[in-house]
C-alpha positions in Angstrom: 95.2 77.2 80.7 97.6 79.8 79.3 99.1 82.4 81.6 97.0 85.4 80.3 93.8 83.4 80.9 94.9 82.7 84.4 95.5 86.4 85.0 92.2 87.5 83.5 90.3 84.8 85.5 91.5 86.6 88.7 89.5 89.7 87.8 86.2 88.9 89.3 82.9 90.7 89.0 81.1 91.6 92.3 78.1 89.5 91.3 80.2 86.3 91.0 82.4 86.7 94.1 80.0 84.7 96.3 80.9 81.5 94.5 84.6 82.1 95.1 84.0 83.1 98.7 82.0 79.9 99.4 84.8 77.8 97.9 87.5 79.5 99.9 85.5 79.4 103.1 84.7 75.7 102.5 88.5 75.2 102.3 88.9 77.1 105.6 91.0 79.8 103.9 91.7 83.1 105.7 90.5 86.0 103.4 92.5 89.2 103.4 91.1 92.4 101.8 92.7 95.6 100.8 91.9 98.3 98.3 93.3 101.2 96.3 93.6 103.0 93.0 97.0 101.5 92.1 97.2 104.0 89.2 100.9 103.5 88.5 102.0 100.2 90.0 105.4 100.6 91.7 107.7 99.1 94.3 105.8 100.5 97.2 102.6 98.8 96.0 104.4 95.5 95.5 105.9 95.5 99.0 102.6 96.7 100.5 100.5 94.0 98.7 103.0 91.2 99.5 102.9 92.1 103.2 99.1 92.2 103.1 99.1 88.7 101.5 101.1 87.3 104.4 98.1 87.9 106.7 96.1 85.1 105.3 95.6 82.6 102.5 93.6 84.6 100.0 94.3 88.2 99.0 91.4 90.1 97.4 92.2 93.6 96.1 89.3 96.1 95.7 90.2 98.4 92.8 88.7 101.8 92.3 87.1 102.1 88.8 88.2 105.0 86.5 85.1 106.9 87.6 85.9 106.4 91.2 89.5 107.5 90.8 88.5 110.7 89.0 86.2 111.5 92.0 89.0 111.0 94.5 92.1 112.2 92.7 90.6 114.7 90.3 90.7 115.5 86.6 93.5 113.8 84.6 93.5 110.7 86.8 93.8 107.8 86.5 96.8 107.6 84.2 96.0 104.0 83.4 92.5 102.7 82.7 90.8 100.2 85.1 91.3 97.2 82.8 95.1 97.8 82.7 95.3 98.4 86.4 93.3 95.3 87.1 95.5 93.1 84.9 98.7 94.4 86.5 97.4 93.5 89.9 96.0 90.1 88.8 99.4 89.3 87.4 101.0 89.3 90.8 101.2 85.8 92.1 100.2 86.7 95.7 96.9 88.4 94.5 94.1 85.9 94.3 91.3 88.2 93.1 90.8 91.8 91.9 87.3 93.3 92.1 86.5 96.8 90.7 84.2 99.1 92.6 82.6 102.4 91.6 82.1 104.0 95.0 84.6 106.3 96.6 85.1 103.8 99.4 84.9 100.0 99.4 82.4 99.8 102.2 79.7 97.9 100.3 82.3 95.6 98.8 83.7 94.9 102.3 80.2 94.2 103.5 79.7 91.7 100.6 83.1 90.0 101.1 83.2 89.9 104.9 87.0 89.4 105.0 88.7 87.9 108.0 91.5 90.5 107.7 91.3 94.1 106.5 94.6 95.8 105.5 95.4 99.4 104.8 98.4 101.6 104.8 100.0 102.9 108.0 98.8 106.4 107.4 95.4 105.3 108.8 94.5 104.5 112.4 92.8 101.1 112.4 89.5 102.4 113.7 89.4 105.1 110.9 89.6 102.5 108.2 86.5 102.0 106.1 85.0 98.6 106.9 86.6 98.5 110.4 83.2 98.0 112.0 82.2 95.2 109.6 85.4 93.2 110.2 85.6 93.7 113.9 81.9 92.8 114.3 82.7 89.3 112.9 85.8 88.9 115.0 88.3 89.7 112.3 91.5 91.7 112.4 92.3 95.2 111.0 95.9 95.7 110.2 98.0 98.6 109.0 101.2 98.3 107.0 103.8 101.0 106.8 104.5 102.4 103.4 107.9 102.1 101.8 109.4 105.6 101.8 110.2 107.3 98.5 107.9 105.1 96.4 104.5 106.7 95.6 102.5 107.5 92.5 102.7 111.2 93.5 106.6 110.9 93.7 106.7 109.3 90.2 104.4 111.9 88.7 106.5 114.7 90.3 109.7 113.2 88.9 108.3 112.9 85.4 106.8 116.4 85.4 110.1 117.8 86.7 112.1 116.1 83.9 109.7 117.5 81.3 110.2 121.1 82.4 
């Protein structure tokens, strides 16, 4: 299989995730879930996702669709379309699956996946994280990871707009 096919195969539709979950659970893999818009992939995202991946065997990334990002971030966003964002995430060797979701939060996706570990950025308290109740009810862990300072999509956008003035 060529490299591009491998990357594309990691972008999974919600209706086919159950086959993957059954396989990974049969193999006794610990499933980690995180989510985000990942509009402009940057160093902060890479460090965050690599740390998230260390908490288990399989890292599933829930990715907001274009429609969902527009609702959350407003007009003009996302800068990159969902297919591009999904491919960039899937190209990371420590990401096992990318699943797009339309809602503003990944609650329904978390309910479907039932991850063993739920990871979000350190700007959240664990009990405020969407899906906390689902993961804790099954005896899983909810973990927060500190962001890498100075690396954010907002910072990048600000630098670009400042240079263009």
